[in-house]
N, C-alpha and C positions, 0 to 999 in steps of 0.2 A: 656262374663270375663272371666279372665285372674287370672290363680290360680296357685302361684308359689309353687315350689317343696319346697320352705324351704325361709322363710319371717324374716334373724334375725333383721334387721331394727324395723320391727312391735314389736319385741321380746325385743330388747335394748332399745325400746323410753322413754316406764315407768319409767326405771330406771338412764336414761341420768345423772340428776342431783347427785346421789347417787356416777354414777362409777366419774364424774368429781372430786368430792370431795375425794375419795377415790386414785384416782391418783394422785392427786393433794400431799395429804398425803406421798405416796410414794417417789414423787420427792425433798418436804421439807428432810423429812427423810433418803434421799439417800440411801434407805435400797433396795436396786435391784437386787444384786441376793441374792438369800436365803436371811434369816434375820426374824425378828419379825413379819413380814405378811405371811411368809411361814409358820411358826410356829404357827400362828395362824390359817389360813387354817388346816393345817394340825389337829389341836385339832379338828375344829367344823369337818370338815366331818370325822374324828371317832367317834366322837359323835352318829351323824347322820348312821354312817353304823354300829355303836354299835360294833365297834372294841378296843383294844388296841391302836393303832399304825397307823400313817398314814405318810409315806414318799413321800413327794412332788418332782418330777423328772420335766425334760422336756418335756418331752411328754408319750406316750404310747407305745410307742415302745421300749422306756427306761424302762419302768416300768416290761414289759416281761422281756426283759434282765439282768435287775439287779437283777430281784427276781432269774433265773435262775440260775447266776454265784453266788450268794449269796447261793445256795443253792447246789453249790458244782459241777452242771453239767456243762461239758465238753468235751474234744474229745474223738471220740469212744463211746460217752452215746447216748442213744434215750429217744427220746420223742414222744407218743403220742399227736395226736389232728386232728381236722377235715379240710376237702380240703376246705370249702365252708366259707371262712372265708376270710379277709383282710387280705395281704400277709405278714403284719408285724406280726403276729403270729410265723409263719413262719421262717420269716428273724430271729426274736430274738433266736430263737433255732440256726438257723445255725453260728449266730456270738457267738455262745460259741462254736464253734467248735462240736458241736453235731448235728446228723440227724433228720429231723423230720419225722416221721411214721405216715402214718392216717389213720382214722377209718372212716367206713360212719355213715351215720347221718338218727336219725329218720326224717321218711315222712310228722310228725307233726307236730314237735317240732322244726325241722332244727337244732337241737343240737344234740351232739352227744350221740349214739347208745350205752349205755352202753354195750350191749350183741355181740357185735363187740369188744371188747378190750381183748380178749382170743386170737383174731385171730392176732394181733398183738405184744401182748407181746415174749418178746425174753429175752435172760439172761444178754444184752445191757440196756435195759429198766430202765429209771431212773425217771420218771416223766410222768404226763397226762399233759393238758392244754384243758380243758373244755370250749370251748366258749360260752358264751351267747349271741347267735346271735339273733339280732333287737330290743334287750329289753325284752326275754325271758331265762332267766336261764335253765341252763340243768337240767338233774336229775341227780342231786348231790350223791343224798344217795347209788345207788348203783354204782355210777362210786368213790365215796371217798372209801366204803368198799373193794372192786378190790384195789385200791391203798392201804390200807393199810395192805390186804391178802400179799402182794406182795411186800410190800416194798418200794414204790413209791412212789413219791411229789405231788401235788394238785398243780397246780398254776391255779386261775380262771380267762381268760381273760373276763373281766367284761367291755370292752373298749365302750359298750353301752348297760351297762345294772344299770346305775346310779340308784338307788330306786327299781330296782324288788326285788322281794323276791321268794326264795327258802322255801316250808314250814312256813312263817311267820319270816325269816331270811332274811338281808339283803345279794344280789349279792357279792360275792369278800369276804365273812368271811368264808366260807364253807371249805376251802382250808388250807393248809398252807398260803398261799399270794390270794392277787385279785389286778390286775390291773386294773388301769384304765386310761383311754384316755380324755381329756379335751381339745381335738378339736374343733374348736367356733362352727361346728354344732352338736355337742352331747347333750343328754338332761341335762347336765348341761355344760357348754363351756365356754372358757377362750377367750379372743382377739386375739389369738394366739394358739403356744405350750404349752400344759402343761398334768401333768400324774401325778400320783400317785401311790403308791404299799400299798397295806393295811392287815395287820397281827398283829397275837395276840402272837407272837413269838418274846421275846427283843433282843435276839442274833442276830435273822433274821433281825430286824431294825435297829440292831445297823450296820451291817455291809452293808445295802444295804446305810444310811447314809453318812458309809466310801470310798464306792464305787461311788455314782453319787458325788464326790467331792475330784477328782483324789485321790483316796487311802486316804486322810489326816483324822488325829484322830486330831489333833491338824494343824493350819498356818506352813505350810513346814516340814512338821513331816508324811512322808507317809508311812505307813504299811501296802498296798496292792497297787496292779497297780491297782488304779480304771480309772474314767473316767469325763467329764465333764455332767454330766448329772442335773443340778439344776433347783429346778422351780425357776421362778422370781420374786421378789416381786410385780410388779404390775397384771402378771397375779392370783398370790395368793389373792390383795385384791378385782379384780373383784370377781373370782369366791366366795369368802366369801360374796359378797352382793347376787350372785345370787342362793348360795345356797340354802339360807331364802326362796325362791320362789319354789325350785325345787319339793317340793312335791304337791304344788298347779299345778302347768305347766302338772306333770304327768299325776294327776286326771283331767287334761283336755285332755291329749293325750288318757286317756284311757273310753271318754267322746266319745272322736272323734272315735274313733274306733268301739265303739258300735253301731255309728249312720252310720257309714259303712257298718258293719254288717248288719246292720239290711235292708239297702238300697240295699243290695247286696244279700237280704233271695230270695231264689226262681231262684236266677240267675245260671244255671247250668253251665253256661260258665266261672264262677270268683270263684277262691276259696279260701278263706278269711283265713288268719291266725289263727290259733290254740291255744288258751293260755290252757294249761295243768292244773290240778286239783290242781297241787301242786303251783302253779305259779302266783305271779302280774306282769304281763308284763307291761311293761311301754311303750311300741312302739315308741323307737326312730325310727324305719321303720316301715313303713304298707306296706307290701309287700304281693300283690295278687298272685294268678297263674293264668295262662291264656295259651291258645294255640296261636300261631302264634304271640308270644309276642313283637317281635321287631316292626310287622307292628300294634300292637294295641297302642304302645308305638309313634311310628311315629301319626296315627292320633289323638291320643289327645293332642300330642304334636301343631298339627296344629291346635287347638279347643283354644288353651291358656292355657293345663294344663301340667305345668312341673312335668315330672316323671326320677324316676332312673332305674337301675338296679344294684342290688347286690345279686353277682355278676359274670362277664357272663361270666369268665375262670374260674373254680375250680383252689385251686394253685397247684395242683398235674399235674397238665396240661399248668401251665403257663410253657415261656420259659427259665426263669433263676431258672425254678426247672429242668431241662429234666435231668441233673444227679441223681436225683432220684430213676428213673428207671421207674415213672410208666406213663401206657396208657389210653388211649382213654376206659371207660369202669370197672375201677378198683373200682368205687365208683359210683355206676349208679345211687344211689338215690341223693348225693348231683349232678352228672350230670346232672337227669334229672332236679333238681329243678334250675340249673344255665341258662335252655333255656328256662322255665317258668316264672321266678318271673320279677313282674313289682314294684317298688315301687310306694306307689301312695303320692301325699302332707300330708305332718304331723308335725303339729306344734302346739304349744300349743293356738296361736293366730288364728288359722282355724277357719273361722265362720258356723253357719250350713249351709248357701246358699250356701258358697265356694264348702262346702262337698255334697252339692245335687246335684251340677253341675257336680262336679268331677262324682259322683257315676251314674248318669242318662246317660253322656256322655261315660262310663264306659262301662254302659249295653247296650245300645246303638252300639256299637263299636261292641259287642260281640256277639250281636246277631245271630242269624243261617242266615246263608248266607250275611252278614254283610261284612266281610272278603273276599268275593269270588270276 
């Protein structure tokens, strides 16, 4: 049996006719860059999140960057985030001419450890970006409380958390802004690049709307130095269709995670994901922890199982971030996790038989003596 890590063909097949019709409508209307399809999706996603506003942008990195810019983050400022994330989180900070400052994460949830925040607070700190990693929200109450106490902004990196909840409230709506990516493999994925910022602040919404469109308040009238970060109409039309199926897809992911968890019960060599009591995890990634990770992954791929690693090198140890001055050992929890994670197949269309096969192969691979 072969089990792909991700199967977008299976995900899209039932909706092909709807996609064809929607894309044809965009072509016939010539509303390719921004326009009514983007506005419709913004309204729909805002309603889904329980937020006042959504601003569609070109991708998730744009969302982070523009949110920071709109909040006035700039040269000489520091922004606290985590090292176990995709580099885009730090890139957005750097492109504002600010400096990323990292804190370690909680060993169970893999998200920002609020107890670590005070260690990195300085007079230059202006914001915190907690990352809702793999589909589980960070522990937001103490993060927001710390931020408010010290006059800091909170920008949620919700790129992997479409539909995740913190104490019943949607991820992305708990801070000053929430930033989403709609990269094709996400729980809510476009047919290319797209992203969005979620906020309840009308001034922040207006500023991001101007920044995403070359700083224009209206055509050829530029009040700010902006950039081209618009969402295109085809992506918005596709996302509007897929949004209607997001809750069902997330429920399937949660069911798959439960089946995996039950299959690994009693397998001491496998540490399964932990769902915090405050969270509704949506399992964008189902990452287990094992010893000798690279060998485990190699053997699984030999038997037809697609795997991933998120993320093998923490951001603070990336060559591109050497100028930040961090060395190995700075964030031991994040660094240990980076050496142990294996991401198993996780997508709504997985079958029970596929999950059983994956779990059996993993269990056999990690059994005592099997890796010798």
